[in-house]
All heavy atoms as TSV, in Angstrom:
chain	resi	resn	atom	element	x	y	z
A	1	ARG	N	N	26.880	-5.443	-9.892
A	1	ARG	CA	C	26.908	-6.663	-9.054
A	1	ARG	C	C	26.250	-6.274	-7.692
A	1	ARG	O	O	26.432	-5.293	-7.217
A	1	ARG	CB	C	28.319	-7.127	-8.831
A	1	ARG	CG	C	28.485	-8.468	-8.511
A	1	ARG	CD	C	29.885	-8.875	-8.783
A	1	ARG	NE	N	30.042	-10.243	-8.550
A	1	ARG	CZ	C	31.171	-11.015	-8.520
A	1	ARG	NH1	N	32.199	-10.291	-8.754
A	1	ARG	NH2	N	31.223	-12.195	-8.202
A	2	LEU	N	N	25.463	-7.264	-7.261
A	2	LEU	CA	C	24.821	-7.139	-6.009
A	2	LEU	C	C	25.194	-8.241	-4.999
A	2	LEU	O	O	25.110	-9.309	-5.339
A	2	LEU	CB	C	23.271	-7.072	-6.294
A	2	LEU	CG	C	22.314	-6.815	-5.148
A	2	LEU	CD1	C	22.477	-5.479	-4.559
A	2	LEU	CD2	C	20.855	-6.998	-5.614
A	3	GLY	N	N	25.610	-7.747	-3.819
A	3	GLY	CA	C	26.037	-8.791	-2.835
A	3	GLY	C	C	25.192	-8.621	-1.495
A	3	GLY	O	O	24.956	-7.579	-1.088
A	4	VAL	N	N	24.660	-9.755	-1.061
A	4	VAL	CA	C	23.860	-9.743	0.144
A	4	VAL	C	C	24.256	-10.857	1.159
A	4	VAL	O	O	24.505	-11.928	0.708
A	4	VAL	CB	C	22.331	-10.000	-0.324
A	4	VAL	CG1	C	21.523	-9.961	0.889
A	4	VAL	CG2	C	21.976	-8.969	-1.401
A	5	ALA	N	N	24.445	-10.374	2.433
A	5	ALA	CA	C	24.644	-11.314	3.433
A	5	ALA	C	C	23.437	-11.138	4.341
A	5	ALA	O	O	23.208	-9.974	4.929
A	5	ALA	CB	C	25.874	-11.079	4.157
A	6	CYS	N	N	22.591	-12.171	4.607
A	6	CYS	CA	C	21.363	-12.041	5.356
A	6	CYS	C	C	21.322	-13.096	6.471
A	6	CYS	O	O	21.819	-14.225	6.355
A	6	CYS	CB	C	20.146	-12.347	4.349
A	6	CYS	SG	S	18.551	-12.042	5.115
A	7	THR	N	N	20.720	-12.733	7.617
A	7	THR	CA	C	20.454	-13.645	8.708
A	7	THR	C	C	19.011	-13.747	8.923
A	7	THR	O	O	18.283	-12.790	8.826
A	7	THR	CB	C	21.218	-13.136	9.919
A	7	THR	OG1	O	20.731	-11.943	10.326
A	7	THR	CG2	C	22.657	-13.058	9.794
A	8	TYR	N	N	18.603	-14.894	9.210
A	8	TYR	CA	C	17.178	-15.260	9.473
A	8	TYR	C	C	16.966	-15.719	10.921
A	8	TYR	O	O	17.906	-16.482	11.430
A	8	TYR	CB	C	16.625	-16.512	8.655
A	8	TYR	CG	C	16.616	-16.072	7.112
A	8	TYR	CD1	C	17.735	-16.182	6.334
A	8	TYR	CD2	C	15.416	-15.562	6.634
A	8	TYR	CE1	C	17.691	-15.872	4.946
A	8	TYR	CE2	C	15.394	-15.295	5.243
A	8	TYR	CZ	C	16.493	-15.439	4.496
A	8	TYR	OH	O	16.444	-15.183	3.095
A	9	GLY	N	N	15.943	-15.364	11.587
A	9	GLY	CA	C	15.710	-15.865	12.974
A	9	GLY	C	C	15.145	-17.294	12.976
A	9	GLY	O	O	15.321	-18.030	13.908
A	10	GLY	N	N	14.430	-17.695	11.929
A	10	GLY	CA	C	13.839	-18.931	11.816
A	10	GLY	C	C	14.746	-19.892	11.121
A	10	GLY	O	O	15.742	-19.585	10.542
A	11	THR	N	N	14.291	-21.201	11.105
A	11	THR	CA	C	14.993	-22.252	10.442
A	11	THR	C	C	14.918	-22.151	8.931
A	11	THR	O	O	14.078	-21.437	8.531
A	11	THR	CB	C	14.499	-23.628	10.944
A	11	THR	OG1	O	13.167	-23.722	10.531
A	11	THR	CG2	C	14.627	-23.802	12.390
A	12	ARG	N	N	15.736	-22.931	8.294
A	12	ARG	CA	C	15.587	-22.938	6.805
A	12	ARG	C	C	14.245	-23.401	6.336
A	12	ARG	O	O	13.708	-22.874	5.346
A	12	ARG	CB	C	16.693	-23.815	6.184
A	12	ARG	CG	C	16.762	-23.785	4.753
A	12	ARG	CD	C	17.908	-24.687	4.197
A	12	ARG	NE	N	19.138	-24.458	4.736
A	12	ARG	CZ	C	20.134	-23.659	4.089
A	12	ARG	NH1	N	19.892	-23.213	2.879
A	12	ARG	NH2	N	21.366	-23.468	4.664
A	13	LEU	N	N	13.682	-24.441	7.050
A	13	LEU	CA	C	12.382	-24.992	6.707
A	13	LEU	C	C	11.324	-23.839	6.804
A	13	LEU	O	O	10.420	-23.694	5.974
A	13	LEU	CB	C	11.997	-26.189	7.509
A	13	LEU	CG	C	10.668	-26.709	7.314
A	13	LEU	CD1	C	10.433	-27.230	5.860
A	13	LEU	CD2	C	10.450	-27.959	8.256
A	14	ARG	N	N	11.302	-23.162	7.962
A	14	ARG	CA	C	10.416	-22.077	8.243
A	14	ARG	C	C	10.451	-21.000	7.208
A	14	ARG	O	O	9.515	-20.485	6.641
A	14	ARG	CB	C	10.629	-21.516	9.643
A	14	ARG	CG	C	9.591	-20.647	10.080
A	14	ARG	CD	C	9.919	-20.160	11.453
A	14	ARG	NE	N	8.785	-19.489	12.059
A	14	ARG	CZ	C	8.711	-18.989	13.265
A	14	ARG	NH1	N	9.745	-19.165	14.071
A	14	ARG	NH2	N	7.679	-18.396	13.626
A	15	THR	N	N	11.719	-20.679	6.802
A	15	THR	CA	C	11.921	-19.689	5.755
A	15	THR	C	C	11.265	-20.116	4.474
A	15	THR	O	O	10.605	-19.414	3.691
A	15	THR	CB	C	13.401	-19.347	5.642
A	15	THR	OG1	O	13.858	-18.949	6.993
A	15	THR	CG2	C	13.646	-18.257	4.645
A	16	PHE	N	N	11.540	-21.409	4.157
A	16	PHE	CA	C	11.063	-21.976	2.892
A	16	PHE	C	C	9.589	-21.973	2.886
A	16	PHE	O	O	8.976	-21.579	1.855
A	16	PHE	CB	C	11.603	-23.415	2.737
A	16	PHE	CG	C	11.021	-24.237	1.578
A	16	PHE	CD1	C	11.440	-23.835	0.268
A	16	PHE	CD2	C	9.988	-25.097	1.806
A	16	PHE	CE1	C	10.949	-24.602	-0.750
A	16	PHE	CE2	C	9.398	-25.732	0.710
A	16	PHE	CZ	C	9.910	-25.553	-0.558
A	17	LEU	N	N	8.969	-22.406	3.975
A	17	LEU	CA	C	7.503	-22.424	4.007
A	17	LEU	C	C	6.895	-21.055	3.914
A	17	LEU	O	O	5.676	-20.841	3.426
A	17	LEU	CB	C	7.026	-23.146	5.309
A	17	LEU	CG	C	7.328	-24.604	5.364
A	17	LEU	CD1	C	6.964	-25.113	6.711
A	17	LEU	CD2	C	6.696	-25.353	4.298
A	18	ALA	N	N	7.565	-20.026	4.352
A	18	ALA	CA	C	7.055	-18.672	4.240
A	18	ALA	C	C	7.364	-18.056	2.876
A	18	ALA	O	O	6.947	-16.904	2.619
A	18	ALA	CB	C	7.739	-17.787	5.380
A	19	GLY	N	N	8.075	-18.806	2.077
A	19	GLY	CA	C	8.357	-18.336	0.671
A	19	GLY	C	C	9.564	-17.479	0.585
A	19	GLY	O	O	9.840	-16.851	-0.491
A	20	ASP	N	N	10.347	-17.488	1.613
A	20	ASP	CA	C	11.653	-16.816	1.624
A	20	ASP	C	C	11.549	-15.365	1.086
A	20	ASP	O	O	12.149	-15.012	0.041
A	20	ASP	CB	C	12.715	-17.620	0.839
A	20	ASP	CG	C	14.141	-17.175	1.269
A	20	ASP	OD1	O	14.292	-16.212	2.042
A	20	ASP	OD2	O	15.125	-17.872	0.823
A	21	PRO	N	N	10.754	-14.478	1.793
A	21	PRO	CA	C	10.473	-13.180	1.247
A	21	PRO	C	C	11.760	-12.257	1.076
A	21	PRO	O	O	11.914	-11.440	0.178
A	21	PRO	CB	C	9.520	-12.555	2.295
A	21	PRO	CG	C	9.626	-13.407	3.499
A	21	PRO	CD	C	10.106	-14.711	3.062
A	22	CYS	N	N	12.747	-12.475	2.018
A	22	CYS	CA	C	13.944	-11.661	1.832
A	22	CYS	C	C	14.739	-11.930	0.605
A	22	CYS	O	O	15.099	-11.011	-0.121
A	22	CYS	CB	C	14.854	-11.886	3.030
A	22	CYS	SG	S	14.159	-11.264	4.652
A	23	ARG	N	N	14.943	-13.162	0.327
A	23	ARG	CA	C	15.666	-13.632	-0.891
A	23	ARG	C	C	14.845	-13.247	-2.157
A	23	ARG	O	O	15.454	-12.774	-3.067
A	23	ARG	CB	C	15.915	-15.117	-0.870
A	23	ARG	CG	C	16.717	-15.606	-2.158
A	23	ARG	CD	C	16.860	-17.037	-2.206
A	23	ARG	NE	N	17.608	-17.571	-1.088
A	23	ARG	CZ	C	18.838	-18.019	-1.125
A	23	ARG	NH1	N	19.487	-17.959	-2.240
A	23	ARG	NH2	N	19.422	-18.495	-0.113
A	24	ARG	N	N	13.587	-13.475	-2.114
A	24	ARG	CA	C	12.732	-12.997	-3.277
A	24	ARG	C	C	12.824	-11.539	-3.585
A	24	ARG	O	O	12.989	-11.102	-4.702
A	24	ARG	CB	C	11.353	-13.445	-3.042
A	24	ARG	CG	C	11.045	-14.823	-3.515
A	24	ARG	CD	C	9.587	-15.134	-3.762
A	24	ARG	NE	N	8.709	-14.151	-3.192
A	24	ARG	CZ	C	7.718	-14.387	-2.236
A	24	ARG	NH1	N	7.575	-15.727	-1.775
A	24	ARG	NH2	N	7.029	-13.455	-1.779
A	25	PHE	N	N	12.750	-10.725	-2.434
A	25	PHE	CA	C	12.819	-9.228	-2.661
A	25	PHE	C	C	14.083	-8.842	-3.203
A	25	PHE	O	O	14.236	-8.053	-4.171
A	25	PHE	CB	C	12.542	-8.516	-1.339
A	25	PHE	CG	C	12.793	-7.032	-1.453
A	25	PHE	CD1	C	11.810	-6.335	-2.111
A	25	PHE	CD2	C	13.890	-6.509	-1.020
A	25	PHE	CE1	C	12.029	-4.927	-2.234
A	25	PHE	CE2	C	14.104	-5.129	-1.124
A	25	PHE	CZ	C	13.162	-4.398	-1.742
A	26	ILE	N	N	15.176	-9.411	-2.651
A	26	ILE	CA	C	16.507	-8.976	-3.096
A	26	ILE	C	C	16.824	-9.475	-4.553
A	26	ILE	O	O	17.180	-8.638	-5.398
A	26	ILE	CB	C	17.687	-9.524	-2.220
A	26	ILE	CG1	C	17.523	-9.031	-0.782
A	26	ILE	CG2	C	19.046	-9.303	-2.706
A	26	ILE	CD1	C	17.775	-7.518	-0.551
A	27	THR	N	N	16.569	-10.687	-4.763
A	27	THR	CA	C	16.939	-11.300	-6.085
A	27	THR	C	C	16.055	-10.897	-7.250
A	27	THR	O	O	16.421	-11.053	-8.409
A	27	THR	CB	C	17.075	-12.834	-5.988
A	27	THR	OG1	O	15.842	-13.428	-5.661
A	27	THR	CG2	C	18.208	-13.224	-5.090
A	28	ARG	N	N	14.826	-10.476	-6.900
A	28	ARG	CA	C	13.850	-10.136	-7.992
A	28	ARG	C	C	13.611	-8.710	-7.937
A	28	ARG	O	O	14.002	-8.021	-8.967
A	28	ARG	CB	C	12.510	-10.861	-7.749
A	28	ARG	CG	C	12.586	-12.383	-7.896
A	28	ARG	CD	C	11.425	-13.082	-7.643
A	28	ARG	NE	N	11.514	-14.485	-7.701
A	28	ARG	CZ	C	10.568	-15.352	-7.429
A	28	ARG	NH1	N	9.372	-14.937	-7.068
A	28	ARG	NH2	N	10.824	-16.653	-7.491
A	29	SER	N	N	13.004	-8.154	-6.990
A	29	SER	CA	C	12.607	-6.658	-6.940
A	29	SER	C	C	13.764	-5.741	-6.991
A	29	SER	O	O	13.925	-4.871	-7.860
A	29	SER	CB	C	11.753	-6.389	-5.759
A	29	SER	OG	O	10.619	-7.243	-5.773
A	30	LEU	N	N	14.732	-5.892	-6.098
A	30	LEU	CA	C	15.862	-4.970	-5.930
A	30	LEU	C	C	16.807	-5.120	-7.062
A	30	LEU	O	O	17.254	-4.145	-7.642
A	30	LEU	CB	C	16.623	-5.176	-4.589
A	30	LEU	CG	C	17.665	-4.229	-4.299
A	30	LEU	CD1	C	17.056	-2.798	-4.129
A	30	LEU	CD2	C	18.405	-4.470	-2.990
A	31	ARG	N	N	17.016	-6.310	-7.551
A	31	ARG	CA	C	17.932	-6.552	-8.626
A	31	ARG	C	C	17.286	-5.913	-9.920
A	31	ARG	O	O	18.102	-5.404	-10.748
A	31	ARG	CB	C	18.164	-7.969	-8.918
A	31	ARG	CG	C	19.251	-8.254	-9.919
A	31	ARG	CD	C	19.656	-9.705	-9.826
A	31	ARG	NE	N	18.791	-10.466	-10.746
A	31	ARG	CZ	C	18.773	-11.702	-10.944
A	31	ARG	NH1	N	19.770	-12.425	-10.320
A	31	ARG	NH2	N	18.040	-12.267	-11.787
A	32	MET	N	N	16.015	-5.777	-10.089
A	32	MET	CA	C	15.441	-5.154	-11.290
A	32	MET	C	C	15.658	-3.680	-11.282
A	32	MET	O	O	15.541	-3.091	-12.340
A	32	MET	CB	C	13.963	-5.495	-11.315
A	32	MET	CG	C	13.593	-6.882	-11.566
A	32	MET	SD	S	14.344	-7.474	-13.006
A	32	MET	CE	C	14.577	-9.201	-12.724
A	33	SER	N	N	16.009	-3.078	-10.189
A	33	SER	CA	C	16.264	-1.755	-10.067
A	33	SER	C	C	17.674	-1.366	-10.513
A	33	SER	O	O	18.125	-0.263	-10.755
A	33	SER	CB	C	16.151	-1.140	-8.599
A	33	SER	OG	O	14.814	-1.430	-8.138
A	34	CYS	N	N	18.497	-2.414	-10.723
A	34	CYS	CA	C	19.874	-2.285	-11.112
A	34	CYS	C	C	19.903	-2.521	-12.731
A	34	CYS	O	O	18.964	-2.675	-13.269
A	34	CYS	CB	C	20.779	-3.287	-10.410
A	34	CYS	SG	S	20.778	-3.193	-8.701
A	35	ALA	N	N	21.119	-2.450	-13.159
A	35	ALA	CA	C	21.310	-2.718	-14.647
A	35	ALA	C	C	20.886	-4.046	-15.077
A	35	ALA	O	O	20.839	-5.036	-14.304
A	35	ALA	CB	C	22.771	-2.488	-15.028
A	36	PRO	N	N	20.303	-4.100	-16.268
A	36	PRO	CA	C	19.921	-5.574	-16.750
A	36	PRO	C	C	21.028	-6.576	-16.665
A	36	PRO	O	O	22.206	-6.213	-17.008
A	36	PRO	CB	C	19.501	-5.292	-18.207
A	36	PRO	CG	C	19.168	-3.852	-18.278
A	36	PRO	CD	C	20.074	-3.196	-17.294
A	37	GLY	N	N	20.786	-7.779	-16.159
A	37	GLY	CA	C	21.772	-8.842	-16.121
A	37	GLY	C	C	22.595	-8.680	-14.868
A	37	GLY	O	O	23.670	-9.329	-14.884
A	38	THR	N	N	22.233	-7.869	-13.967
A	38	THR	CA	C	23.091	-7.730	-12.701
A	38	THR	C	C	23.160	-9.054	-11.960
A	38	THR	O	O	22.178	-9.697	-11.736
A	38	THR	CB	C	22.401	-6.656	-11.788
A	38	THR	OG1	O	22.383	-5.444	-12.387
A	38	THR	CG2	C	23.211	-6.539	-10.465
A	39	ARG	N	N	24.358	-9.388	-11.617
A	39	ARG	CA	C	24.656	-10.669	-10.814
A	39	ARG	C	C	24.326	-10.393	-9.342
A	39	ARG	O	O	24.682	-9.319	-8.789
A	39	ARG	CB	C	26.011	-11.082	-11.045
A	39	ARG	CG	C	26.347	-12.338	-10.287
A	39	ARG	CD	C	27.828	-12.751	-10.630
A	39	ARG	NE	N	28.170	-13.805	-9.713
A	39	ARG	CZ	C	29.417	-14.359	-9.693
A	39	ARG	NH1	N	30.322	-13.847	-10.453
A	39	ARG	NH2	N	29.675	-15.265	-8.777
A	40	CYS	N	N	23.709	-11.457	-8.747
A	40	CYS	CA	C	23.391	-11.201	-7.359
A	40	CYS	C	C	23.875	-12.490	-6.563
A	40	CYS	O	O	23.625	-13.589	-6.804
A	40	CYS	CB	C	21.875	-11.214	-7.149
A	40	CYS	SG	S	21.298	-11.041	-5.422
A	41	ASP	N	N	24.831	-12.171	-5.696
A	41	ASP	CA	C	25.449	-13.185	-4.773
A	41	ASP	C	C	24.776	-13.096	-3.455
A	41	ASP	O	O	24.742	-12.015	-2.798
A	41	ASP	CB	C	26.921	-12.980	-4.570
A	41	ASP	CG	C	27.672	-13.222	-5.907
A	41	ASP	OD1	O	27.156	-14.094	-6.708
A	41	ASP	OD2	O	28.776	-12.728	-6.009
A	42	TYR	N	N	24.116	-14.139	-3.017
A	42	TYR	CA	C	23.285	-14.165	-1.839
A	42	TYR	C	C	23.807	-15.232	-0.860
A	42	TYR	O	O	23.891	-16.406	-1.186
A	42	TYR	CB	C	21.839	-14.425	-2.108
A	42	TYR	CG	C	20.822	-14.278	-1.034
A	42	TYR	CD1	C	20.182	-13.007	-0.815
A	42	TYR	CD2	C	20.518	-15.288	-0.217
A	42	TYR	CE1	C	19.251	-12.837	0.152
A	42	TYR	CE2	C	19.550	-15.193	0.762
A	42	TYR	CZ	C	18.922	-13.857	0.963
A	42	TYR	OH	O	18.089	-13.733	1.968
A	43	VAL	N	N	24.116	-14.884	0.401
A	43	VAL	CA	C	24.580	-15.779	1.405
A	43	VAL	C	C	23.615	-15.627	2.714
A	43	VAL	O	O	23.368	-14.442	3.060
A	43	VAL	CB	C	26.072	-15.480	1.802
A	43	VAL	CG1	C	26.495	-16.479	2.836
A	43	VAL	CG2	C	26.929	-15.403	0.592
A	44	ALA	N	N	23.179	-16.726	3.143
A	44	ALA	CA	C	22.296	-16.606	4.309
A	44	ALA	C	C	22.727	-17.506	5.481
A	44	ALA	O	O	23.277	-18.570	5.314
A	44	ALA	CB	C	20.958	-16.909	3.842
A	45	LEU	N	N	22.387	-17.004	6.642
A	45	LEU	CA	C	22.581	-17.769	7.915
A	45	LEU	C	C	21.153	-18.006	8.493
A	45	LEU	O	O	20.569	-16.949	8.905
A	45	LEU	CB	C	23.513	-17.121	8.856
A	45	LEU	CG	C	23.614	-17.788	10.255
A	45	LEU	CD1	C	24.309	-19.172	10.066
A	45	LEU	CD2	C	24.476	-16.930	11.170
A	46	HIS	N	N	20.705	-19.192	8.595
A	46	HIS	CA	C	19.352	-19.475	9.104
A	46	HIS	C	C	19.435	-19.843	10.583
A	46	HIS	O	O	20.447	-20.281	11.133
A	46	HIS	CB	C	18.689	-20.630	8.361
A	46	HIS	CG	C	18.400	-20.221	6.863
A	46	HIS	ND1	N	19.335	-20.274	5.964
A	46	HIS	CD2	C	17.216	-19.863	6.361
A	46	HIS	CE1	C	18.732	-19.941	4.813
A	46	HIS	NE2	N	17.461	-19.704	5.053
A	47	ASP	N	N	18.339	-19.711	11.210
A	47	ASP	CA	C	18.131	-20.042	12.749
A	47	ASP	C	C	19.173	-19.256	13.622
A	47	ASP	O	O	19.700	-19.821	14.504
A	47	ASP	CB	C	18.284	-21.512	12.873
A	47	ASP	CG	C	17.545	-21.950	14.129
A	47	ASP	OD1	O	16.788	-21.230	14.739
A	47	ASP	OD2	O	17.789	-23.048	14.592
A	48	MET	N	N	19.356	-17.933	13.330
A	48	MET	CA	C	20.236	-17.094	14.073
A	48	MET	C	C	19.950	-17.042	15.539
A	48	MET	O	O	20.783	-16.930	16.283
A	48	MET	CB	C	20.155	-15.662	13.359
A	48	MET	CG	C	21.147	-14.717	14.066
A	48	MET	SD	S	22.719	-15.059	13.686
A	48	MET	CE	C	23.588	-13.772	14.519
A	49	ASN	N	N	18.726	-17.183	15.907
A	49	ASN	CA	C	18.250	-17.195	17.278
A	49	ASN	C	C	18.834	-18.232	18.177
A	49	ASN	O	O	18.783	-18.135	19.357
A	49	ASN	CB	C	16.762	-17.136	17.416
A	49	ASN	CG	C	16.145	-15.830	16.691
A	49	ASN	OD1	O	16.800	-14.868	16.551
A	49	ASN	ND2	N	14.879	-15.908	16.456
A	50	HIS	N	N	19.184	-19.385	17.456
A	50	HIS	CA	C	19.656	-20.516	18.213
A	50	HIS	C	C	21.023	-20.985	17.820
A	50	HIS	O	O	21.411	-22.158	17.996
A	50	HIS	CB	C	18.687	-21.696	18.050
A	50	HIS	CG	C	17.297	-21.335	18.501
A	50	HIS	ND1	N	16.263	-20.944	17.660
A	50	HIS	CD2	C	16.799	-21.205	19.773
A	50	HIS	CE1	C	15.234	-20.696	18.351
A	50	HIS	NE2	N	15.439	-20.803	19.612
A	51	THR	N	N	21.815	-20.179	17.133
A	51	THR	CA	C	23.165	-20.591	16.641
A	51	THR	C	C	24.271	-20.421	17.681
A	51	THR	O	O	24.124	-19.496	18.586
A	51	THR	CB	C	23.422	-19.900	15.336
A	51	THR	OG1	O	24.615	-20.262	14.900
A	51	THR	CG2	C	23.479	-18.299	15.588
A	52	ARG	N	N	25.261	-21.242	17.505
A	52	ARG	CA	C	26.461	-21.070	18.396
A	52	ARG	C	C	27.416	-20.163	17.897
A	52	ARG	O	O	27.451	-19.820	16.656
A	52	ARG	CB	C	27.023	-22.439	18.655
A	52	ARG	CG	C	26.080	-23.414	19.392
A	52	ARG	CD	C	26.774	-24.777	19.678
A	52	ARG	NE	N	27.579	-25.272	18.543
A	52	ARG	CZ	C	27.163	-26.032	17.674
A	52	ARG	NH1	N	25.848	-26.534	17.653
A	52	ARG	NH2	N	27.936	-26.511	16.598
A	53	ALA	N	N	28.412	-19.701	18.650
A	53	ALA	CA	C	29.411	-18.761	18.257
A	53	ALA	C	C	30.272	-19.297	17.016
A	53	ALA	O	O	30.592	-18.581	16.128
A	53	ALA	CB	C	30.348	-18.421	19.462
A	54	ASP	N	N	30.597	-20.567	17.079
A	54	ASP	CA	C	31.422	-21.147	16.061
A	54	ASP	C	C	30.695	-21.206	14.726
A	54	ASP	O	O	31.299	-20.968	13.688
A	54	ASP	CB	C	31.867	-22.648	16.432
A	54	ASP	CG	C	30.666	-23.593	16.637
A	54	ASP	OD1	O	29.566	-23.180	16.983
A	54	ASP	OD2	O	30.914	-24.864	16.427
A	55	ARG	N	N	29.386	-21.370	14.722
A	55	ARG	CA	C	28.623	-21.315	13.488
A	55	ARG	C	C	28.520	-19.929	12.954
A	55	ARG	O	O	28.621	-19.600	11.722
A	55	ARG	CB	C	27.196	-21.841	13.693
A	55	ARG	CG	C	26.506	-22.060	12.487
A	55	ARG	CD	C	25.215	-22.845	12.632
A	55	ARG	NE	N	24.321	-22.818	11.602
A	55	ARG	CZ	C	23.083	-22.499	11.574
A	55	ARG	NH1	N	22.470	-22.315	12.611
A	55	ARG	NH2	N	22.374	-22.435	10.410
A	56	ARG	N	N	28.426	-18.877	13.826
A	56	ARG	CA	C	28.410	-17.509	13.372
A	56	ARG	C	C	29.759	-17.194	12.835
A	56	ARG	O	O	29.757	-16.437	11.771
A	56	ARG	CB	C	28.014	-16.571	14.554
A	56	ARG	CG	C	26.555	-16.709	14.899
A	56	ARG	CD	C	26.204	-15.566	15.885
A	56	ARG	NE	N	26.944	-15.646	17.171
A	56	ARG	CZ	C	26.572	-16.327	18.276
A	56	ARG	NH1	N	25.585	-17.083	18.349
A	56	ARG	NH2	N	27.356	-16.279	19.406
A	57	GLU	N	N	30.775	-17.578	13.468
A	57	GLU	CA	C	32.168	-17.233	12.934
A	57	GLU	C	C	32.349	-17.887	11.595
A	57	GLU	O	O	32.962	-17.322	10.677
A	57	GLU	CB	C	33.180	-17.794	13.862
A	57	GLU	CG	C	33.303	-16.968	15.198
A	57	GLU	CD	C	34.294	-17.438	16.176
A	57	GLU	OE1	O	35.209	-18.309	15.833
A	57	GLU	OE2	O	34.151	-17.192	17.353
A	58	ALA	N	N	31.841	-19.143	11.339
A	58	ALA	CA	C	31.911	-19.826	10.059
A	58	ALA	C	C	31.238	-19.118	9.023
A	58	ALA	O	O	31.672	-18.943	7.844
A	58	ALA	CB	C	31.434	-21.272	10.235
A	59	PHE	N	N	30.086	-18.514	9.412
A	59	PHE	CA	C	29.325	-17.726	8.447
A	59	PHE	C	C	30.099	-16.497	8.013
A	59	PHE	O	O	30.070	-16.138	6.813
A	59	PHE	CB	C	27.895	-17.414	9.059
A	59	PHE	CG	C	27.080	-16.509	8.158
A	59	PHE	CD1	C	26.648	-16.958	6.950
A	59	PHE	CD2	C	26.884	-15.204	8.508
A	59	PHE	CE1	C	25.790	-16.074	6.169
A	59	PHE	CE2	C	26.125	-14.314	7.753
A	59	PHE	CZ	C	25.566	-14.820	6.551
A	60	LEU	N	N	30.675	-15.787	9.017
A	60	LEU	CA	C	31.378	-14.605	8.643
A	60	LEU	C	C	32.556	-14.890	7.795
A	60	LEU	O	O	32.852	-14.123	6.844
A	60	LEU	CB	C	31.874	-13.893	9.964
A	60	LEU	CG	C	30.861	-13.255	10.819
A	60	LEU	CD1	C	31.456	-12.770	12.150
A	60	LEU	CD2	C	30.177	-12.124	10.102
A	61	GLU	N	N	33.201	-16.026	7.954
A	61	GLU	CA	C	34.285	-16.427	7.112
A	61	GLU	C	C	33.737	-16.764	5.688
A	61	GLU	O	O	34.481	-16.532	4.660
A	61	GLU	CB	C	35.039	-17.704	7.630
A	61	GLU	CG	C	35.812	-17.358	8.906
A	61	GLU	CD	C	36.359	-18.720	9.484
A	61	GLU	OE1	O	36.252	-19.748	8.969
A	61	GLU	OE2	O	36.773	-18.586	10.708
A	62	THR	N	N	32.658	-17.311	5.572
A	62	THR	CA	C	31.996	-17.664	4.334
A	62	THR	C	C	31.696	-16.285	3.597
A	62	THR	O	O	31.960	-16.172	2.324
A	62	THR	CB	C	30.727	-18.424	4.529
A	62	THR	OG1	O	30.992	-19.699	5.159
A	62	THR	CG2	C	30.021	-18.707	3.150
A	63	VAL	N	N	31.242	-15.361	4.312
A	63	VAL	CA	C	30.881	-14.045	3.627
A	63	VAL	C	C	32.205	-13.440	3.228
A	63	VAL	O	O	32.269	-12.920	2.132
A	63	VAL	CB	C	30.179	-13.164	4.648
A	63	VAL	CG1	C	30.049	-11.697	4.156
A	63	VAL	CG2	C	28.792	-13.756	5.019
A	64	ALA	N	N	33.200	-13.419	4.063
A	64	ALA	CA	C	34.489	-12.720	3.623
A	64	ALA	C	C	35.066	-13.518	2.437
A	64	ALA	O	O	35.562	-12.848	1.579
A	64	ALA	CB	C	35.449	-12.820	4.883
A	65	ARG	N	N	35.096	-14.808	2.404
A	65	ARG	CA	C	35.663	-15.599	1.358
A	65	ARG	C	C	34.936	-15.424	0.049
A	65	ARG	O	O	35.449	-15.181	-1.013
A	65	ARG	CB	C	35.692	-17.092	1.615
A	65	ARG	CG	C	36.441	-17.933	0.727
A	65	ARG	CD	C	36.563	-19.369	1.261
A	65	ARG	NE	N	35.186	-19.945	1.590
A	65	ARG	CZ	C	34.792	-20.271	2.767
A	65	ARG	NH1	N	35.620	-19.954	3.798
A	65	ARG	NH2	N	33.619	-20.830	2.937
A	66	ARG	N	N	33.563	-15.314	0.129
A	66	ARG	CA	C	32.678	-15.204	-1.051
A	66	ARG	C	C	32.809	-13.733	-1.635
A	66	ARG	O	O	32.880	-13.680	-2.839
A	66	ARG	CB	C	31.183	-15.405	-0.579
A	66	ARG	CG	C	30.244	-15.369	-1.761
A	66	ARG	CD	C	30.166	-16.761	-2.420
A	66	ARG	NE	N	28.998	-16.963	-3.122
A	66	ARG	CZ	C	27.755	-17.318	-2.669
A	66	ARG	NH1	N	27.621	-17.487	-1.446
A	66	ARG	NH2	N	26.736	-17.556	-3.499
A	67	PHE	N	N	32.933	-12.792	-0.851
A	67	PHE	CA	C	32.943	-11.383	-1.483
A	67	PHE	C	C	34.345	-10.872	-1.562
A	67	PHE	O	O	34.664	-9.909	-2.106
A	67	PHE	CB	C	32.155	-10.504	-0.591
A	67	PHE	CG	C	30.700	-10.807	-0.629
A	67	PHE	CD1	C	30.059	-11.086	0.513
A	67	PHE	CD2	C	29.938	-10.912	-1.716
A	67	PHE	CE1	C	28.679	-11.545	0.548
A	67	PHE	CE2	C	28.585	-11.268	-1.794
A	67	PHE	CZ	C	27.944	-11.579	-0.619
A	68	ALA	N	N	35.398	-11.658	-1.106
A	68	ALA	CA	C	36.786	-11.248	-1.410
A	68	ALA	C	C	37.117	-11.418	-2.848
A	68	ALA	O	O	38.017	-10.754	-3.334
A	68	ALA	CB	C	37.675	-12.121	-0.500
A	69	ARG	N	N	36.461	-12.324	-3.477
A	69	ARG	CA	C	36.797	-12.560	-4.967
A	69	ARG	C	C	36.319	-11.374	-5.820
A	69	ARG	O	O	36.595	-11.392	-7.040
A	69	ARG	CB	C	36.079	-13.852	-5.397
A	69	ARG	CG	C	36.749	-15.069	-4.715
A	69	ARG	CD	C	36.137	-16.247	-5.216
A	69	ARG	NE	N	34.861	-16.465	-4.538
A	69	ARG	CZ	C	34.089	-17.506	-4.774
A	69	ARG	NH1	N	34.359	-18.310	-5.674
A	69	ARG	NH2	N	32.958	-17.608	-4.103
A	70	TRP	N	N	35.591	-10.518	-5.316
A	70	TRP	CA	C	35.022	-9.361	-6.095
A	70	TRP	C	C	36.155	-8.541	-6.542
A	70	TRP	O	O	36.281	-7.740	-7.250
A	70	TRP	CB	C	34.011	-8.581	-5.340
A	70	TRP	CG	C	32.676	-9.275	-5.274
A	70	TRP	CD1	C	32.381	-10.581	-5.282
A	70	TRP	CD2	C	31.394	-8.579	-5.101
A	70	TRP	NE1	N	31.043	-10.853	-5.170
A	70	TRP	CE2	C	30.516	-9.637	-5.065
A	70	TRP	CE3	C	31.053	-7.244	-5.031
A	70	TRP	CZ2	C	29.158	-9.325	-4.909
A	70	TRP	CZ3	C	29.758	-6.973	-4.916
A	70	TRP	CH2	C	28.755	-8.017	-4.806
């Protein structure tokens, strides 16, 4: 199982237009280095450069909740 928590400096739209290279690398290239059928859980926070403290805290709670089930 592969778990990833990623932050982006740009907005979700900007990341989408760039082809989301981080997600693609993790979910395709890195996952292929693991066992066949490896599950990949990916959580992202976009626009980190302009986010408020409450949004960052909510993201940390999301990460904790998502990966606590492992």
